[in-house]
FIKE-99360 format. One record per residue (C-alpha): x, y, z; residue in one letter. Coordinates in steps of 0.2 Angstrom, whole numbers, padded with zeros to 4 digits, always signed. Layout:
XYZA ...
***
This chain:
+0005+0089+0072M +0021+0099+0070D +0034+0086+0064L +0049+0096+0067T +0049+0099+0085T +0047+0090+0102G +0050+0072+0106K +0051+0064+0089L +0053+0046+0095F +0035+0046+0103W +0028+0057+0089K +0032+0045+0076I +0020+0031+0083P +0007+0044+0087L +0007+0050+0069F +0009+0032+0061A -0005+0023+0071L -0019+0033+0062P -0011+0028+0046M -0010+0010+0050A -0028+0010+0055L -0032+0019+0039T -0024+0005+0029T -0033-0008+0039M -0049+0000+0036L -0045+0000+0017Q -0041-0019+0019L -0058-0022+0027L -0065-0018+0010Y -0058-0034+0003T -0060-0043+0020T -0079-0039+0021V -0080-0043+0002D -0073-0060+0005L -0083-0064+0021W -0099-0058+0013T -0098-0068-0003V -0092-0084+0006A -0106-0084+0019N -0121-0076+0009F -0115-0077-0009G -0107-0090-0020G -0097-0098-0007G -0078-0103-0009S -0078-0101-0027S -0084-0082-0025S -0071-0080-0011M -0057-0087-0022A -0063-0075-0037A -0062-0060-0026V -0045-0065-0017G -0037-0070-0034S -0038-0051-0039N -0027-0045-0026G -0010-0046-0035S -0017-0038-0051M -0026-0024-0042I -0009-0020-0033N +0000-0020-0049L -0011-0007-0057I -0015+0004-0042V +0002+0004-0034T +0011+0011-0049V +0000+0026-0051F -0004+0029-0033V +0014+0029-0029S +0015+0045-0039L +0006+0053-0024S +0022+0051-0014L +0029+0065-0025G +0016+0077-0019A +0019+0071-0001N +0037+0075-0002V +0035+0091-0011A +0022+0098+0001I +0031+0092+0016A +0047+0101+0011N +0037+0116+0006A +0029+0117+0023K +0045+0114+0032G +0053+0129+0023S +0037+0139+0025G +0033+0141+0006R +0014+0141+0006K +0011+0147-0012E +0022+0133-0019H +0013+0120-0008A -0004+0125-0014E +0002+0124-0032K +0008+0106-0029V -0008+0101-0021M -0019+0107-0035H -0008+0100-0048T -0007+0083-0039A -0026+0082-0037L -0029+0086-0055L -0016+0073-0060L -0025+0060-0049S -0042+0062-0058V -0034+0061-0075I -0024+0045-0071L -0039+0037-0062G -0050+0039-0078V -0037+0034-0090V -0031+0018-0080V -0049+0014-0075G -0056+0014-0092V -0041+0004-0099F -0041-0008-0085G -0060-0012-0087A -0058-0017-0105F -0043-0028-0103I -0048-0036-0086S -0051-0054-0094P -0034-0053-0103Y -0025-0048-0087L -0033-0063-0077L -0029-0075-0091R -0011-0069-0092W -0010-0073-0073M -0016-0090-0076G -0032-0089-0066T -0041-0106-0066I -0057-0108-0076D -0068-0112-0061A -0067-0094-0055I -0061-0084-0071I -0079-0077-0075E -0082-0071-0057K -0065-0064-0055A -0066-0054-0072T -0083-0047-0066L -0076-0041-0050Y -0060-0033-0057L -0070-0024-0071T -0081-0016-0059I -0066-0012-0047Y -0058-0003-0061F -0073+0008-0064I -0071+0015-0047G -0052+0019-0049L -0054+0038-0051P -0062+0039-0034F -0048+0029-0026Q -0035+0039-0034M -0043+0055-0028V -0044+0049-0010Y -0026+0042-0010N -0019+0058-0016Y -0029+0069-0004S -0024+0058+0011S -0005+0060+0006Q -0007+0079+0005I -0015+0078+0023M -0001+0068+0030R +0012+0079+0022A +0005+0093+0032L +0006+0083+0048G -0012+0077+0049D -0014+0058+0049S -0031+0058+0059K -0043+0065+0046R -0039+0051+0033P -0043+0038+0046L -0060+0047+0050A -0064+0047+0031I -0060+0029+0029L -0071+0025+0044A -0086+0033+0036I -0082+0025+0019S -0079+0008+0027G -0096+0008+0036L -0103+0012+0019T -0095-0003+0011N -0101-0015+0024V -0119-0009+0023V -0119-0010+0004F -0110-0027+0004D -0124-0034+0014L -0138-0026+0005L -0132-0031-0013F -0127-0048-0008V -0140-0054+0004I -0155-0044-0003V -0151-0042-0021F -0141-0058-0023K -0128-0050-0034L -0114-0060-0026D -0097-0054-0033V -0104-0040-0043A -0113-0034-0027G -0097-0032-0016V -0088-0024-0031A -0101-0011-0033I -0101-0008-0014A -0082-0005-0015T -0084+0008-0028V -0098+0017-0019I -0087+0018-0003S -0072+0024-0013E -0083+0038-0020A -0089+0043-0002V -0070+0044+0003A -0065+0054-0012A -0080+0067-0010V -0077+0069+0009I -0058+0071+0006S -0060+0086-0006I -0073+0094+0006V -0060+0093+0020V -0047+0101+0010L -0059+0114+0004M -0064+0119+0022N -0046+0119+0029N -0048+0138+0032K -0035+0139+0046E -0023+0127+0039G -0006+0129+0029F -0015+0127+0012I -0033+0125+0006R -0040+0117-0009F -0051+0128-0022S -0058+0122-0038F -0054+0139-0045K -0035+0135-0043K -0036+0118-0050L -0024+0116-0064G -0006+0111-0069F +0008+0121-0063D +0023+0116-0074H +0036+0117-0060T +0025+0108-0047S +0021+0095-0060L +0039+0092-0064I +0043+0090-0045E +0029+0078-0042V +0034+0067-0057I +0052+0068-0053R +0049+0062-0035I +0034+0051-0038G +0038+0042-0055L +0053+0033-0048P +0041+0028-0033A +0029+0022-0046G +0042+0012-0055I +0048+0005-0039Q +0030-0001-0036G +0030-0009-0053L +0046-0018-0048C +0037-0025-0033F +0021-0030-0042C +0027-0039-0058I +0036-0053-0049P +0021-0053-0036N +0009-0057-0051V +0021-0070-0056M +0021-0078-0039I +0002-0077-0039Q +0001-0086-0056S +0014-0099-0050S +0002-0103-0035L -0009-0112-0048Y +0005-0124-0053T +0008-0131-0036I +0003-0149-0034T +0008-0154-0016E +0001-0171-0012A -0009-0166+0003E -0017-0150-0005Y -0028-0147-0020S -0025-0132-0030V -0041-0124-0023E -0035-0128-0005N -0019-0119-0009I -0027-0104-0017V -0040-0102-0003N -0026-0104+0011G -0015-0092+0002A -0029-0079+0000A -0033-0080+0019A -0015-0079+0024S -0013-0064+0012G -0028-0055+0021Q -0019-0057+0038I -0002-0051+0031E -0011-0036+0024G -0014-0030+0042Y +0004-0034+0047I +0010-0024+0032F -0001-0009+0037A +0011-0006+0051L +0026-0007+0040V +0018+0005+0028E +0012+0017+0041A +0030+0018+0049I +0037+0021+0031S +0024+0034+0027A +0028+0043+0044A +0047+0042+0039C +0043+0051+0023V +0033+0065+0031A +0045+0068+0046F +0060+0067+0035T +0052+0079+0022G +0047+0092+0034Q +0063+0092+0044N +0074+0092+0028Y +0064+0107+0022G +0067+0115+0039A +0086+0111+0037A +0086+0101+0054K +0099+0089+0050K +0100+0081+0067E +0081+0078+0067N +0082+0070+0050V +0095+0058+0056R +0085+0054+0071K +0069+0050+0061V +0078+0036+0052F +0084+0027+0067W +0068+0030+0077Y +0058+0023+0063C +0069+0007+0062Q +0067+0005+0080I +0048+0006+0079W +0048-0006+0064N +0057-0019+0075A +0045-0017+0089I +0029-0017+0079S +0035-0032+0068M +0040-0042+0084G +0023-0040+0091L +0014-0044+0075A +0025-0060+0074A +0020-0065+0091I +0001-0063+0087I +0002-0072+0070A +0012-0087+0077L +0001-0089+0093S -0016-0087+0084M -0012-0093+0066G -0026-0106+0066D -0039-0095+0073L -0035-0080+0062L -0035-0091+0046L -0052-0098+0051R -0059-0081+0050L -0056-0080+0031F -0060-0098+0027L -0077-0105+0023N -0074-0124+0019A -0089-0134+0026K -0079-0151+0025D -0068-0152+0041P -0054-0161+0030T -0055-0147+0017E -0054-0134+0031L -0039-0142+0039T -0030-0143+0022Q -0033-0125+0018E -0027-0120+0035I -0011-0130+0033G -0008-0122+0016A -0011-0105+0023G +0000-0107+0038K +0015-0111+0027Q +0014-0094+0020R +0009-0085+0036L +0022-0092+0047Y +0036-0088+0035L +0031-0070+0033F +0028-0068+0052A +0046-0072+0055F +0053-0061+0041T +0042-0046+0039Y +0054-0035+0049V +0066-0037+0034L +0053-0029+0023D +0051-0015+0036G +0070-0011+0036I +0069-0010+0017M +0054+0002+0016D +0060+0014+0030V +0077+0016+0020C +0067+0020+0004G +0056+0032+0013S +0070+0041+0021Y +0080+0045+0006V +0064+0049-0004R +0060+0062+0010G +0076+0070+0006M +0071+0071-0013K +0081+0056-0019Y +0069+0045-0027S +0078+0036-0041T +0091+0026-0030P +0077+0016-0021P +0069+0012-0038A +0086+0005-0045I +0089-0005-0029I +0072-0013-0029I +0073-0017-0047F +0088-0027-0045F +0086-0033-0027G +0067-0038-0028C +0062-0039-0046T +0077-0047-0054V +0081-0059-0039S +0063-0065-0038R +0061-0068-0056I +0077-0078-0056I +0072-0088-0041F +0055-0092-0049L +0062-0097-0066T +0076-0108-0058T +0076-0114-0040I +0057-0114-0039F +0055-0125-0055K +0065-0139-0046L +0052-0153-0039P +0059-0152-0021E +0057-0133-0021F +0040-0132-0030H +0030-0130-0014T +0020-0116-0006V +0034-0113+0007F +0047-0110-0006W +0036-0100-0018L +0034-0087-0004Y +0052-0089+0002A +0056-0078-0013A +0050-0063-0003F +0062-0064+0012P +0077-0069+0001I +0075-0053-0009S +0072-0043+0007W +0089-0049+0013I +0098-0044-0003I +0090-0027-0003V +0094-0023+0015D +0112-0028+0013L +0113-0015-0001V +0101-0002+0006Y +0108+0002+0023I +0126+0008+0017P +0118+0017+0001V +0106+0026+0013T +0120+0033+0024L +0130+0039+0008I +0114+0048+0001I +0111+0056+0018E +0129+0063+0018K +0126+0070+0000K +0109+0077+0005A +0116+0086+0020F +0130+0093+0010A +0117+0100-0002K +0108+0109+0012L +0124+0117+0017A +0128+0123-0001S +0110+0129-0005H +0103+0138+0010P +0084+0142+0008T +0071+0151+0019N +0068+0139+0033H +0054+0148+0042S +0045+0137+0054A +0027+0132+0050P +0013+0135+0061E +0011+0122+0074Q -0004+0110+0076N -0012+0115+0060K -0015+0105+0044M 
***
């Protein structure tokens, strides 16, 4: 898809939808894991063990995968300005970086898994199973990194469909091996973790094969060209590192929120009710956030290519069109979540006792309904960050997120949440929309200021803005 011409308002959802479906397929890894162990493995304790790893996995993976946004922006800008040789150097540099980071972080994470979970305050009843799952998950991290970097490269070039097709294949692989390892070989938590690693390996291999066979596209991968180009590496890190720091800014308080969940003692809920209900709600919210993430990723790609082509009016349109689609998608998601909350939560809960199930649903609904009403605020924040990052301004978003999300959430958790009347599931998760409001109030005016500065830079530093070939990756 050529992201610089045509009716951009309709191209944005056409480009974003495959990305949303791709993220949803990735979420199915954990969803199928939870369902399989709950029904055919160790039951609710195994489900809680797998679900409790979500925040920690996001903390480690988000920071390093966010570096791939540097490759996305660099390649999108290069394609918009017709610099094929530079785009190829960025691609090969980024893919080598993904392998190295995946191996280093994966090995380190596998060794410190039990300490990470203890630090989070994971309860003793599930700590052994949770550690086993997280350790195996880290072993497969290099495969996940390669796929994520490859998919970012494809999207930067205007292709959001092939990453979806690749995830469809790996997702089916995950389901087959989940059932095989848990039902046939009785491996429980270890079985679903191994299945996830195998499916990620499948996605990584297919991604590289696709990039190698991209003969008629803008750029093509070759093992012979694999290496670090100094200029490309600096560009990827300069754009991607602040994005990684921003991811860390999100994840640190999120891990604190996860650990705080174990301290809540509401009269009508046990700790296990709260953990299971929150895990089920988190699974549903993941699918909602897939829409936010897809629109934000589309904003990066469209902004990057149009900024590279010096099409300032298109760049400005992309921002407002993405904000409109964020409002539409979050409105529809809220209607579904609010009207089908009980049914959706039941899909992820496995309590046999009717009373226990009712309590888990009640705890889950406190979180789900809060997010359904407020996720549009998160979308505004993410689109603003993606927009300025597409114009190669990656540091301001990280600074805004650090103060608006990290600092504000930590202050909330260590002050207001400590008060008995606020020490509930609802108020714990209220930390999210409160921080989104703070960030949005700062982000929108800052975004408009950066836009003016970025456009002035285009005017003062003209480059070759030859149009890329249409409909080619």
